[in-house]
C-alpha positions in Angstrom: -72.7 63.2 18.5 -71.0 64.4 21.7 -68.0 66.7 21.4 -64.9 66.7 23.6 -62.2 69.2 24.3 -58.7 68.0 23.5 -55.1 69.4 23.4 -53.0 68.4 20.5 -49.3 68.8 21.2 -47.1 69.0 18.1 -43.3 69.0 18.0 -41.9 70.1 14.6 -38.4 68.9 14.0 -38.5 69.6 10.2 -39.4 73.3 9.8 -40.2 72.7 6.1 -43.4 70.9 7.5 -44.9 74.2 8.7 -46.8 74.8 5.5 -48.5 71.4 5.6 -49.3 71.8 9.3 -50.9 75.2 8.8 -52.9 73.8 5.9 -54.3 71.0 8.0 -55.1 73.3 10.9 -56.9 75.7 8.5 -59.0 72.7 7.1 -60.1 72.0 10.7 -60.3 75.6 11.9 -64.0 75.3 12.8 -63.0 73.0 15.6 -60.0 75.0 16.9 -60.5 77.0 20.1 -57.0 78.3 20.1 -53.4 77.6 19.3 -49.9 78.7 20.5 -46.7 78.2 18.7 -43.2 78.5 20.2 -40.0 78.4 18.3 -37.1 76.8 20.2 -34.3 78.1 18.2 -31.5 76.6 20.3 -32.8 73.1 19.5 -34.0 73.9 15.9 -37.6 72.8 16.6 -41.0 74.4 17.1 -43.7 73.4 19.7 -47.3 74.0 18.8 -50.3 73.5 21.2 -53.7 73.3 19.6 -56.9 73.2 21.7 -60.0 71.8 19.8 -63.6 71.0 20.5 -64.9 68.3 18.2 -66.2 64.7 18.1 -63.6 62.2 19.0 -63.2 60.8 15.5 -62.6 64.2 14.1 -59.9 64.9 16.7 -58.3 61.5 16.0 -58.4 62.2 12.2 -56.7 65.6 12.6 -54.0 64.2 14.9 -53.4 61.3 12.6 -53.0 63.5 9.6 -50.6 65.8 11.5 -48.6 62.8 12.7 -48.2 61.6 9.2 -46.3 64.8 8.2 -42.6 64.1 7.9 -40.6 65.6 10.8 -43.6 66.0 13.1 -44.5 64.2 16.3 -48.0 64.5 17.8 -49.7 63.5 21.0 -53.3 64.2 22.0 -54.9 64.6 25.4 -58.7 64.3 25.7 -60.9 65.8 28.4 -63.0 63.4 30.3 -66.2 65.3 29.7 
């Protein structure tokens, strides 16, 4: 199947969720091109950007699993190609 590049934006409002997020990203590490995490201490949140290259259903599954973690909000942007 055809792969697509996507950006998964993650806002972590419950910092106890970090371990579960890292576990999920490790499970899908073969698709991860890169990631960047920024703590926003003044607001007590973290912002994580993850760039992936995978089939659309894999990207959707990962984003869905991340979004089910308590205290985590997720949005995904897909490339057109």
